[in-house]
C-alpha positions as CSV (number, residue, x, y, z in Angstrom):
1,X,68.8,41.7,37.0
2,X,64.6,42.3,35.1
3,X,64.3,39.2,32.0
4,X,63.7,40.4,28.7
5,X,60.6,38.9,29.0
6,X,59.5,41.7,31.5
7,X,61.4,44.7,30.0
8,X,59.5,44.1,26.3
9,X,56.4,44.4,25.6
10,X,54.0,40.7,24.9
11,X,50.8,39.2,26.3
12,X,51.9,38.5,29.7
13,X,53.7,41.8,30.5
14,X,50.6,43.6,29.9
15,X,48.9,40.7,32.0
16,X,51.1,41.6,34.1
17,X,49.9,45.5,34.2
18,X,46.7,44.2,34.0
19,X,47.2,41.9,37.5
20,X,49.0,44.9,38.8
21,X,46.1,48.0,37.4
22,X,43.1,45.4,39.4
23,X,45.6,44.8,42.6
24,X,45.5,48.8,43.3
25,X,42.0,49.1,42.5
26,X,41.0,46.3,45.3
27,X,40.5,45.8,48.5
28,X,42.1,42.7,49.4
29,X,43.5,39.4,47.6
30,X,42.9,36.2,48.9
31,X,46.6,33.8,48.2
32,X,46.3,30.3,47.8
33,X,49.5,29.5,50.4
34,X,50.3,30.0,53.9
35,X,51.4,32.6,55.6
36,X,54.9,30.5,57.0
37,X,55.9,29.7,53.0
38,X,56.0,33.0,52.4
39,X,55.9,35.6,55.5
40,X,58.6,37.6,54.2
41,X,56.8,39.0,50.7
42,X,53.4,38.6,52.3
43,X,54.7,41.0,54.9
44,X,56.2,43.3,51.7
45,X,53.1,43.1,49.8
46,X,51.1,44.2,52.6
47,X,53.4,47.8,53.6
48,X,54.1,48.7,49.9
49,X,50.9,47.4,48.2
50,X,48.8,48.6,51.7
51,X,46.1,46.1,50.8
52,X,44.8,43.0,52.9
53,X,45.7,39.6,51.5
54,X,44.5,36.2,53.3
55,X,46.4,33.3,52.7
56,X,44.1,30.6,53.5
57,X,45.7,27.7,51.7
58,X,46.6,25.6,50.5
59,X,43.0,25.0,49.1
60,X,44.1,21.1,47.9
61,X,44.2,20.3,51.7
62,X,39.4,20.7,51.8
63,X,40.2,17.7,49.7
64,X,41.4,15.1,52.8
65,X,39.7,11.5,51.3
66,X,40.9,9.4,48.4
67,X,36.8,10.3,46.7
68,X,37.3,14.5,47.3
69,X,40.7,13.9,45.5
70,X,39.7,11.8,42.6
71,X,36.8,13.8,42.2
72,X,38.6,16.8,42.5
73,X,38.5,18.5,38.7
74,X,38.5,16.8,35.6
75,X,37.9,12.5,36.2
76,X,40.6,11.3,35.8
77,X,41.5,9.1,33.1
78,X,43.3,5.9,35.0
79,X,41.6,4.2,37.9
80,X,43.1,5.1,41.0
81,X,42.5,1.8,42.2
82,X,44.7,0.3,39.2
83,X,47.2,3.7,40.5
84,X,47.8,3.0,43.9
85,X,48.1,-0.6,44.3
86,X,51.0,-0.4,41.8
87,X,52.9,3.0,43.9
88,X,51.8,0.4,46.8
89,X,53.6,-1.7,45.5
90,X,57.0,0.8,45.0
91,X,59.2,1.0,48.2
92,X,58.7,5.3,49.7
93,X,60.4,7.6,48.4
94,X,61.0,6.0,45.0
95,X,58.9,7.1,42.6
96,X,59.1,10.1,40.5
97,X,56.0,11.6,39.2
98,X,56.1,14.2,36.2
99,X,53.3,15.7,35.8
100,X,53.8,19.3,33.2
101,X,50.3,20.6,33.3
102,X,48.1,21.6,30.6
103,X,48.8,24.8,30.1
104,X,52.9,24.0,28.4
105,X,53.4,23.1,25.0
106,X,56.1,20.2,24.6
107,X,57.7,19.3,21.3
108,X,57.6,15.3,19.5
109,X,61.8,16.0,20.6
110,X,61.7,16.8,23.7
111,X,59.2,14.1,25.0
112,X,61.9,11.5,23.4
113,X,64.5,12.7,25.1
114,X,62.4,12.8,28.4
115,X,61.4,9.2,27.9
116,X,65.6,8.5,27.2
117,X,65.9,10.2,30.1
118,X,63.6,8.5,31.8
119,X,64.9,4.5,30.5
120,X,68.4,6.3,31.8
121,X,67.8,7.1,35.0
122,X,66.6,3.3,36.0
123,X,64.3,5.4,38.5
124,X,60.5,4.1,38.7
125,X,58.1,7.0,37.3
126,X,55.0,8.2,36.5
127,X,54.7,10.3,33.9
128,X,51.0,12.8,32.5
129,X,51.3,13.1,29.0
130,X,48.2,13.6,27.9
131,X,47.6,17.5,27.6
132,X,51.0,18.4,26.8
133,X,51.0,17.4,23.4
134,X,51.0,19.9,20.1
135,X,48.4,18.4,17.9
136,X,44.5,18.8,16.9
137,X,42.5,16.3,18.1
138,X,41.7,15.6,14.6
139,X,45.4,14.2,14.4
140,X,46.2,12.4,18.0
141,X,45.4,9.2,17.3
142,X,48.2,9.1,14.6
143,X,50.6,11.5,16.7
144,X,50.0,9.5,19.4
145,X,51.7,6.0,17.9
146,X,55.2,7.8,17.1
147,X,55.6,10.8,20.4
148,X,57.6,8.5,22.4
149,X,60.8,5.8,21.6
150,X,59.6,2.3,19.6
151,X,59.0,-0.4,22.5
152,X,59.3,2.1,24.9
153,X,55.6,1.6,26.5
154,X,56.6,-2.3,26.0
155,X,59.4,-2.4,28.6
156,X,58.5,-0.2,30.9
157,X,54.6,-2.2,31.2
158,X,56.4,-5.1,30.9
159,X,59.3,-3.8,33.8
160,X,56.4,-2.9,36.0
161,X,59.0,0.5,36.3
162,X,56.6,3.5,35.3
163,X,53.6,4.1,34.7
164,X,52.7,6.6,32.0
165,X,49.1,8.6,31.6
166,X,47.3,10.1,28.6
167,X,45.0,11.8,30.2
168,X,44.2,13.2,33.6
169,X,45.9,12.1,36.5
170,X,44.4,11.9,40.5
171,X,47.2,14.3,41.3
172,X,47.1,14.9,45.4
173,X,46.1,10.9,45.7
174,X,50.0,10.1,43.3
175,X,51.8,13.2,45.1
176,X,50.5,12.4,49.2
177,X,51.7,9.3,49.0
178,X,54.5,7.8,50.6
179,X,56.3,6.2,47.3
180,X,56.2,9.3,45.7
181,X,60.3,10.7,46.2
182,X,60.0,13.6,43.9
183,X,58.2,15.9,42.1
184,X,59.3,17.0,37.7
185,X,57.0,19.8,36.9
186,X,56.2,23.3,35.1
187,X,56.6,25.2,38.2
188,X,52.8,27.1,38.6
189,X,51.5,28.1,41.1
190,X,48.9,25.2,42.4
191,X,51.8,22.3,41.4
192,X,54.3,23.9,43.9
193,X,51.8,24.2,46.4
194,X,50.8,21.1,45.9
195,X,53.9,19.4,45.9
196,X,55.3,22.0,49.0
197,X,52.0,20.4,51.1
198,X,53.1,16.6,49.9
199,X,56.5,17.3,51.2
200,X,57.9,16.3,48.3
201,X,61.4,17.6,46.7
202,X,60.9,18.6,42.8
203,X,62.3,19.2,39.6
204,X,62.4,22.3,38.3
205,X,61.8,22.7,34.9
206,X,59.6,25.9,33.5
207,X,58.4,27.3,30.3
208,X,56.3,30.7,30.7
209,X,54.6,33.0,32.3
210,X,55.6,33.5,35.6
211,X,57.4,29.6,36.3
212,X,60.4,31.6,35.6
213,X,60.2,33.2,38.9
214,X,58.5,30.4,41.1
215,X,61.1,28.0,40.3
216,X,63.5,31.2,42.1
217,X,61.7,30.5,44.3
218,X,62.3,27.0,45.0
219,X,65.1,26.8,44.4
220,X,67.2,30.0,46.1
221,X,64.5,30.8,48.8
222,X,63.0,27.6,50.2
223,X,65.6,25.6,49.0
224,X,63.6,21.9,48.0
225,X,64.7,22.2,44.3
226,X,67.3,21.2,41.5
227,X,66.6,23.0,38.6
228,X,66.6,20.8,34.5
229,X,68.2,24.7,33.2
230,X,65.7,25.4,31.2
231,X,66.5,29.2,30.9
232,X,64.3,29.9,27.6
233,X,61.2,31.6,27.9
234,X,58.4,31.3,25.9
235,X,54.7,32.9,25.1
236,X,51.8,31.2,26.7
237,X,51.2,28.2,24.4
238,X,53.8,28.2,21.8
239,X,56.1,25.4,21.9
240,X,59.9,25.7,23.8
241,X,62.6,26.8,21.6
242,X,65.3,24.5,23.3
243,X,65.3,20.7,23.8
244,X,66.9,19.3,27.0
245,X,68.9,16.2,25.7
246,X,68.4,12.6,27.7
247,X,71.5,13.0,29.5
248,X,70.7,15.1,31.6
249,X,67.0,14.5,32.2
250,X,68.8,11.4,33.7
251,X,71.3,13.7,35.5
252,X,68.5,15.4,37.1
253,X,66.8,12.7,37.8
254,X,69.8,10.0,39.4
255,X,70.8,12.7,41.4
256,X,67.3,13.5,43.4
257,X,66.0,10.3,43.1
258,X,69.8,8.3,44.2
259,X,71.8,10.5,45.6
260,X,72.5,10.5,49.6
261,X,74.6,13.9,49.3
262,X,74.2,16.2,52.0
263,X,71.9,18.8,49.9
264,X,70.0,16.6,48.8
265,X,69.2,15.2,51.9
266,X,68.8,18.7,53.4
267,X,66.1,19.4,50.3
268,X,64.4,16.2,51.0
269,X,64.5,17.4,55.2
270,X,63.1,21.0,54.5
271,X,59.9,20.0,51.9
272,X,58.8,17.6,55.1
273,X,59.0,20.6,57.2
274,X,57.4,22.6,54.9
275,X,54.7,19.9,54.6
276,X,54.6,19.7,58.5
277,X,54.2,23.6,58.4
278,X,51.7,23.9,55.9
279,X,49.3,20.8,57.8
280,X,49.8,23.1,60.7
281,X,48.4,26.5,59.2
282,X,45.5,25.0,57.7
283,X,44.1,23.1,60.9
284,X,42.5,25.2,63.5
285,X,44.4,27.4,65.7
286,X,46.7,27.4,62.6
287,X,47.0,31.2,60.2
288,X,45.3,30.0,57.1
289,X,41.9,28.8,59.2
290,X,42.7,31.9,61.2
291,X,42.6,33.6,58.5
292,X,39.4,32.0,56.5
293,X,37.3,33.4,59.6
294,X,38.8,36.5,59.3
295,X,37.9,36.9,55.8
296,X,34.0,35.7,56.3
297,X,33.8,38.2,59.1
298,X,35.8,41.5,56.8
299,X,33.3,40.4,54.3
300,X,30.5,40.5,57.1
301,X,31.7,43.9,58.6
302,X,31.8,45.4,54.8
303,X,28.4,44.1,54.6
304,X,27.1,45.6,57.8
305,X,28.3,49.1,56.9
306,X,27.5,49.0,53.2
307,X,23.9,48.1,54.0
308,X,23.2,48.4,57.8
309,X,22.6,45.3,58.6
310,X,23.5,42.0,58.6
């Protein structure tokens, strides 16, 4: 059954219709993914849409050196060396990384619940909150002082149990560190593909756009995640109407980070397998490597046919 936000006309459905029109008119599509991750979907798309597709990802694997990973995107707001030193002091698979990207907006009430939940879980964490707050730059300084529970940051800093990053984080460096054992995110595709590439299971918390579809993919298709349980879609950049309580946050974090149950161990095993598949796809002889070559050859062929020469 299609959800209401797809059946009703809104900004998202208009965007989907425009995207579909673009696909119909296009010669082909380049995808930041790899064939082994979504083989059935890739085959179905080519068969039904009759459009050429080139899965050339994960594109984040282009950034292999630490310098490349740090310089990717906007300058980070934390020194990468202090971040890595903190991670180096942690046990393997013990740290939860939390980032909801730059687009979702979260209420101050929800931030409080997340903070209380993380504290109650008693697991180490890195939490990026700099781009998810709902306030203007003029109000920033005043609001930042009351967003988190009183004394929370001081306790986290004193116990060295967590890092709070207000701004941009060196995400690839963090995700690929051996100490990171899970990734809580908003189910944006770039976040998902980077989590898959790092081989970490995920806590899914979608808000808007196509994120709930991506969550289904994580939970039901490749089965490498646990849902936080948000079922309420909102238009992009609007505030969520439902607050997930701290008890639920703590429960989900404890289950994924501390449980030895067979289902969780299976998630970790599958996450590691998809990481290896991503690496092989990107290496010479892999599917993504071959697709890059095929895409370049296709462009050359098209140009030759149109111009009569290279």
